[in-house]
FIFI-697949 format. One record per residue (C-alpha): x, y, z negated. Coordinates in steps of 0.5 Angstrom, whole numbers, plus 2048, in hexadecimal, padded with zeros to 3 digits. Example, Ala and Ser with C-alpha at 12.3 -4.5 7.8 and 13.67 -1.06 7.14 Angstrom:
BEGIN
819,7F7,7F0;
81B,7FE,7F2;
//
This chain:
BEGIN
827,822,7FC;
823,81C,7FB;
81C,81C,7FD;
816,818,7FB;
80F,819,7FD;
80C,81B,7F7;
80E,81E,7F0;
80C,818,7EC;
810,812,7F0;
817,817,7EE;
814,817,7E7;
811,810,7E5;
814,80B,7E1;
819,808,7E5;
819,80C,7EA;
81F,811,7ED;
820,815,7E8;
820,810,7E3;
825,80C,7E8;
82A,812,7E8;
82B,812,7E1;
82E,80B,7E1;
833,80E,7E6;
834,815,7E6;
835,817,7DF;
83C,812,7DF;
83F,816,7E4;
83E,81D,7DF;
838,820,7E3;
833,824,7DF;
82C,823,7DF;
826,828,7E0;
820,825,7DE;
81B,82B,7E0;
81F,82B,7E7;
820,824,7E8;
827,825,7EA;
82E,823,7E8;
834,828,7E9;
83B,824,7E9;
842,827,7E6;
844,82A,7ED;
83E,82E,7EE;
83A,828,7F2;
833,828,7F1;
82E,823,7F3;
827,824,7F2;
820,820,7F3;
81A,823,7F5;
813,821,7F9;
811,823,800;
809,821,7FF;
806,826,804;
809,825,80B;
80A,82D,80B;
80E,82D,804;
814,82C,809;
814,833,80A;
815,835,804;
81D,833,805;
81D,837,80B;
824,83B,80B;
827,835,807;
82E,832,808;
82E,82A,805;
834,826,806;
830,81F,804;
829,81E,805;
825,818,802;
81E,815,803;
81C,810,7FF;
817,80C,802;
817,80F,809;
810,80C,80B;
80D,810,806;
80F,817,80A;
80D,819,810;
811,81A,817;
811,821,817;
814,821,810;
819,81D,812;
81B,821,818;
81A,827,815;
81F,826,80F;
824,824,814;
825,82A,815;
826,82C,80E;
82C,827,80E;
832,82C,80F;
838,82E,80B;
83E,832,80B;
840,82F,804;
845,82A,807;
840,824,806;
83E,822,80D;
837,822,80D;
833,81B,80D;
82C,818,80B;
82A,811,808;
824,80E,808;
821,808,805;
81A,805,807;
815,7FF,807;
813,7FC,80D;
80C,800,810;
80A,7FE,817;
806,804,817;
80B,809,815;
80F,80D,81A;
815,80A,817;
813,804,81A;
815,807,821;
81B,80A,81E;
81E,804,81D;
81B,800,822;
822,7FE,825;
824,7FA,81F;
81D,7F6,81F;
81C,7F0,822;
816,7EE,825;
814,7EA,820;
814,7EF,81B;
81A,7EE,817;
821,7F2,818;
826,7EF,81D;
82C,7ED,819;
831,7EE,81E;
82F,7F6,81E;
82F,7F7,817;
833,7FE,816;
834,7FF,81E;
834,806,81F;
831,809,824;
830,810,827;
82A,814,828;
828,81B,82A;
820,81E,82A;
81E,821,830;
816,824,830;
814,81F,82A;
818,81A,82E;
81D,816,82C;
823,814,831;
828,80E,82F;
82E,80C,830;
834,807,82D;
839,80D,82E;
839,814,82E;
83B,814,836;
836,80E,837;
830,813,834;
833,819,838;
832,815,83E;
82B,814,83D;
82A,81B,83B;
82E,81F,840;
828,821,844;
823,824,83E;
829,827,83A;
82E,82C,83B;
835,829,839;
835,82F,834;
82F,82D,831;
831,826,831;
831,824,829;
831,81C,828;
82F,819,821;
832,813,81F;
82D,80E,81B;
82E,807,818;
829,802,815;
82B,7FD,810;
826,7F8,80E;
826,7F5,806;
822,7F0,803;
822,7EE,7FC;
827,7E9,7FC;
82C,7F0,7FD;
82A,7F2,7F7;
82D,7EE,7F1;
82D,7F3,7EC;
825,7F4,7ED;
824,7EC,7EC;
829,7EB,7E6;
825,7F1,7E3;
81E,7EE,7E5;
81E,7E6,7E7;
817,7E7,7E7;
816,7EC,7ED;
817,7E7,7F2;
811,7E4,7EF;
80C,7EA,7EF;
80F,7EB,7F7;
80C,7E4,7F8;
806,7E6,7F5;
804,7EB,7FB;
7FF,7EA,800;
802,7E7,806;
803,7EE,80A;
807,7F1,804;
80B,7EB,802;
80D,7EA,809;
80F,7F2,809;
812,7F3,802;
815,7EC,801;
817,7EA,809;
818,7F1,80C;
813,7F0,811;
812,7F7,815;
80C,7F4,81A;
808,7F1,815;
801,7F4,815;
7FA,7F1,811;
7F7,7ED,816;
7F1,7E7,816;
7F4,7E1,812;
7F9,7E4,80F;
7F6,7E6,809;
7F1,7E1,808;
7F0,7DA,80B;
7EA,7D5,80B;
7EF,7CF,808;
7F1,7D3,802;
7EA,7D3,7FF;
7E8,7CC,7FB;
7E0,7CB,7FB;
7DE,7C9,7F4;
7D8,7C8,7F0;
7D5,7CD,7EB;
7D6,7C8,7E5;
7DE,7C8,7E7;
7DE,7D0,7E4;
7E0,7D0,7DD;
7DA,7D2,7D9;
7DF,7D7,7D5;
7E2,7DA,7DC;
7E2,7E2,7DC;
7DC,7E4,7E1;
7DA,7EB,7E4;
7D6,7ED,7EA;
7D9,7F2,7EE;
7D5,7F6,7F4;
7D7,7F9,7FA;
7D1,7FE,7FC;
7CE,7FF,803;
7C7,802,804;
7C5,801,80B;
7C0,7FC,80F;
7C1,7F9,816;
7BE,7FE,81B;
7BE,800,822;
7C4,805,821;
7C8,800,81C;
7C6,7F9,81E;
7CD,7F6,819;
7CD,7FB,813;
7D1,7F9,80D;
7CE,7F5,807;
7CE,7F6,800;
7D1,7F0,7FC;
7D1,7EE,7F6;
7D7,7E9,7F4;
7D7,7E5,7EE;
7DE,7E3,7EB;
7E0,7DF,7E6;
7E8,7DE,7E3;
7EB,7DA,7DE;
7F2,7D8,7DD;
7F4,7DC,7E3;
7EF,7D8,7E8;
7EA,7DC,7EB;
7E2,7D9,7EE;
7DE,7DD,7F2;
7D8,7DB,7EF;
7D3,7DE,7F3;
7D2,7E3,7F8;
7CB,7E7,7FA;
7CB,7EB,800;
7C6,7EF,803;
7C5,7F5,808;
7BF,7FA,805;
7BD,801,804;
7C0,804,7FD;
7B9,803,7FA;
7B9,7FC,7FC;
7BF,7FB,7FB;
7C0,7FD,7F4;
7BA,7F9,7F2;
7BD,7F2,7F5;
7C4,7F5,7F1;
7C0,7F5,7EA;
7BC,7EF,7EC;
7C3,7EB,7EC;
7C5,7EF,7E6;
7C0,7EC,7E2;
7C1,7E5,7E5;
7C8,7E5,7E2;
7C6,7E8,7DC;
7C8,7EE,7D7;
7CE,7EA,7D5;
7D1,7EA,7DC;
7D5,7F0,7DE;
7D3,7F4,7E5;
7D8,7F9,7E8;
7D9,7FD,7EE;
7DE,801,7F2;
7DD,808,7F1;
7DD,80D,7F7;
7E2,813,7F7;
7DF,819,7F5;
7D9,81C,7F1;
7D4,818,7F6;
7D8,811,7F4;
7D7,813,7EC;
7D0,815,7ED;
7CE,80E,7F0;
7D2,80B,7EA;
7CE,80E,7E5;
7C8,80D,7E9;
7C9,806,7E9;
7CB,806,7E2;
7C4,809,7E0;
7BF,805,7E4;
7C1,7FF,7E8;
7C6,7FC,7E2;
7C3,800,7DC;
7C4,7FB,7D6;
7CA,7F7,7DA;
7D1,7F8,7D9;
7D3,7FC,7DF;
7D9,7FF,7E2;
7DB,804,7E7;
7E3,804,7E9;
7E5,809,7EE;
7E9,807,7F4;
7F0,808,7F6;
7F3,805,7FC;
7F0,803,803;
7EC,7FC,803;
7F2,7F8,805;
7F6,7FA,800;
7F1,7F9,7FA;
7F0,7F2,7FE;
7F7,7F0,7FD;
7F8,7ED,7F6;
7F1,7E9,7F7;
7F4,7E7,7FE;
7FB,7E4,7FA;
7F6,7E0,7F5;
7F2,7DD,7FB;
7F9,7DB,7FE;
7FB,7D8,7F8;
7F5,7D4,7F8;
7F3,7D7,7F1;
7EC,7D9,7F4;
7E7,7D4,7F5;
7E0,7D4,7F7;
7D9,7D2,7F4;
7D5,7CE,7F9;
7D0,7D2,7FC;
7CC,7D4,802;
7D0,7DB,802;
7D7,7D7,803;
7D6,7D7,80A;
7D6,7DE,80B;
7DB,7E0,807;
7E0,7DB,80A;
7DF,7DE,811;
7E0,7E5,80E;
7E6,7E4,80A;
7E9,7E1,810;
7E8,7E7,814;
7EB,7EC,80F;
7EC,7F1,811;
7EA,7F1,818;
7E7,7F8,81B;
7E0,7F7,81C;
7DE,7F2,817;
7DC,7F2,810;
7E0,7F2,80A;
7DB,7F3,805;
7DC,7EC,801;
7E3,7ED,801;
7E2,7F4,7FE;
7DE,7F1,7F8;
7E2,7EB,7F7;
7E8,7F0,7F7;
7E5,7F4,7F2;
7E2,7EF,7EE;
7E9,7EB,7EE;
7ED,7F2,7EC;
7E7,7F2,7E6;
7E9,7EC,7E3;
7F0,7ED,7E2;
7F3,7EB,7E9;
7F9,7F0,7EC;
7F6,7F7,7EB;
7F8,7F9,7F1;
7F4,800,7F4;
7EF,800,7EE;
7EF,805,7E9;
7ED,802,7E2;
7EA,809,7DF;
7E3,807,7E0;
7DC,809,7DF;
7D8,804,7DA;
7D2,803,7D7;
7CD,7FF,7D4;
//
């Protein structure tokens, strides 16, 4: 068995099933598309399946699986992994074994599992690559030893000798340079990884298991050149994107979120933040100020807003289209992913000095917020609005689905 967390990850173009076709058919195996499995001449069978829900593992009760593969282990839960280890057994003559691939994720339980192989700087320790260690799980705690004898010494007071069952584990790090076939087939892949934001780049290209979102990693003041409005090309595409809030400061909430409308322009792959409107008002006053802003911008300028999930979000977009932005080109786009993920492409462009600020009173507040993103307890409304505008103008469309509600 080879598992992915969800079925589309198996069947997507270039996914596991497509890759298996490049290998197994040359070994005489016969595929069955409907069940996503291959049968080899001597009867051996490899099947691809999902474990989308945590309890899906229970459908494998009683199974004997000689080989279990997890593609992107960090997508699975700790419970799923250890439960499926109990299914890794066989009387077929093949010694049971498990293999897993993964990308660095410091928030995943996998980091704790392979922590011995990772250095203080977050990068794998070269001399520990491929070194085999032994563990046993007792009362949901993992005990480790360099050898089975070492492990027994650490657990002999917790487990009877008859129940002592050490399991071996090793970790072998790999980087892009270790995959010359991929580099040859897609020479531009490295450039695509370099285009990621600083956090994802350090994880996926550098292999760092400790990099986390932190202030100063996504945006830095020195990345932004301040220019005059006249420097923005007249032919640049423009859009104003709104991040909505509807609360005024008061005794119970002295520092609520802001409603922000960010006007961005794009020309020849370069971007300008032309203007940011920012206020904290109740719904009625907020809508009036948004409408006034749209009237000043003119009907030729597209207005857009992130659509919150569910029917309520759709209703808000429909209401704004009928009232606040009536007569304007207006788009509501459902969001996917968290704020940090959606800000990633915008961050990458800023780091490459592709984004400039048009001189204005709002510059100081924007830079203050940007440098602190994504700190807990600080506002991120301006970054949210800019990320949406950036994506709509054709920046990396990461995290936004471009099926939309659009009205004139």
